[in-house]
C-alpha positions as CSV (number, residue, x, y, z in Angstrom):
1,X,-41.0,157.0,97.7
2,X,-40.0,159.1,94.0
3,X,-41.8,161.9,93.9
4,X,-43.6,162.6,90.3
5,X,-42.1,165.3,88.9
6,X,-38.5,163.8,90.3
7,X,-36.1,164.9,87.5
8,X,-35.3,162.9,84.3
9,X,-31.2,161.7,83.8
10,X,-30.2,162.0,80.7
11,X,-26.9,160.1,80.0
12,X,-23.9,162.0,78.3
13,X,-20.8,160.2,76.8
14,X,-18.3,161.5,75.5
15,X,-15.9,159.7,72.6
16,X,-13.4,161.2,70.7
17,X,-15.1,164.6,69.0
18,X,-18.8,163.1,69.8
19,X,-21.1,163.5,72.4
20,X,-23.7,160.3,72.8
21,X,-27.2,161.3,74.0
22,X,-29.1,158.7,76.2
23,X,-32.1,160.1,76.3
24,X,-34.8,157.6,78.8
25,X,-38.2,157.6,77.2
26,X,-41.0,160.0,79.6
27,X,-44.1,160.8,79.0
28,X,-44.7,161.7,75.9
29,X,-45.2,165.6,74.4
30,X,-43.3,168.9,73.7
31,X,-39.8,168.8,75.0
32,X,-37.2,171.3,73.5
33,X,-33.4,169.9,74.5
34,X,-30.3,172.3,74.3
35,X,-26.8,172.1,74.2
36,X,-24.5,174.0,77.4
37,X,-21.2,174.1,76.5
38,X,-19.3,175.2,79.6
39,X,-16.4,175.6,81.3
40,X,-13.8,175.6,84.3
41,X,-13.8,177.3,87.3
42,X,-11.7,180.3,86.3
43,X,-10.3,183.3,87.8
44,X,-10.1,186.9,85.9
45,X,-9.5,190.6,87.0
46,X,-11.5,193.8,85.9
47,X,-9.8,195.2,83.4
48,X,-13.0,198.6,82.8
49,X,-16.9,199.5,84.4
50,X,-18.0,199.7,87.7
51,X,-15.8,196.9,89.0
52,X,-12.6,198.2,87.2
53,X,-10.0,196.3,89.1
54,X,-11.7,193.8,91.4
55,X,-10.8,190.1,90.2
56,X,-14.0,187.7,90.2
57,X,-13.7,184.0,90.1
58,X,-16.0,182.4,88.1
59,X,-17.3,178.5,88.4
60,X,-18.6,177.0,85.5
61,X,-18.9,179.7,83.0
62,X,-20.6,179.0,79.8
63,X,-18.9,179.3,77.3
64,X,-22.3,178.3,74.7
65,X,-26.5,177.4,74.1
66,X,-27.0,175.8,71.4
67,X,-30.8,174.3,70.6
68,X,-30.6,171.2,69.4
69,X,-34.5,170.7,68.4
70,X,-37.6,168.8,69.8
71,X,-38.1,165.7,71.5
72,X,-41.2,163.9,72.2
73,X,-40.1,162.2,74.9
74,X,-39.4,158.9,73.2
75,X,-36.3,157.3,74.1
76,X,-33.6,157.9,71.3
77,X,-29.0,157.9,71.0
78,X,-28.2,161.4,69.2
79,X,-24.4,161.8,67.9
80,X,-23.6,165.8,68.3
81,X,-20.4,166.6,66.7
82,X,-18.1,169.0,69.5
83,X,-15.7,169.2,67.7
84,X,-15.3,173.1,67.5
85,X,-15.2,173.6,71.5
86,X,-11.4,173.2,73.2
87,X,-11.0,168.9,75.0
88,X,-10.9,170.7,78.1
89,X,-15.3,172.1,78.0
90,X,-17.8,169.9,79.2
91,X,-21.1,169.7,79.2
92,X,-25.0,169.7,80.2
93,X,-27.8,169.0,77.9
94,X,-31.9,169.5,79.9
95,X,-34.2,168.7,78.2
96,X,-37.6,171.7,78.6
97,X,-41.3,171.4,78.5
98,X,-43.2,173.6,75.5
99,X,-39.9,175.2,75.1
100,X,-36.2,176.6,75.9
101,X,-37.6,178.6,78.3
102,X,-40.2,175.9,79.9
103,X,-40.2,173.6,82.8
104,X,-36.5,171.7,82.6
105,X,-38.2,167.6,83.2
106,X,-34.7,166.1,82.5
107,X,-31.1,166.3,82.1
108,X,-27.8,165.0,81.8
109,X,-23.8,166.2,81.5
110,X,-20.4,165.6,80.9
111,X,-17.4,165.9,82.5
112,X,-13.9,165.4,81.3
113,X,-11.3,163.6,83.6
114,X,-8.6,165.6,82.7
């Protein structure tokens, strides 16, 4: 059986330079939508500071976080222009209860096929 508090799925698709975000119907409430742009795994040499001379591998590094606005839990489709990001960037959408630091109620992501 499914838990009452199971994470709800947000469907995310990309068409040219636009993300199509399909928000599901969930319990009516006050939610905040956030868009995370993240990159590919990469390795970087540290040139200064206490880790100088080390090499670090980053997996799914967040490039940008943007608050898209509020949502009341009603099913709807949003379109977001993401032309400012590189075509190889991936995206995650999170719906937080009450504010951007609240519990994550719904989530979805898009990863390009490169």
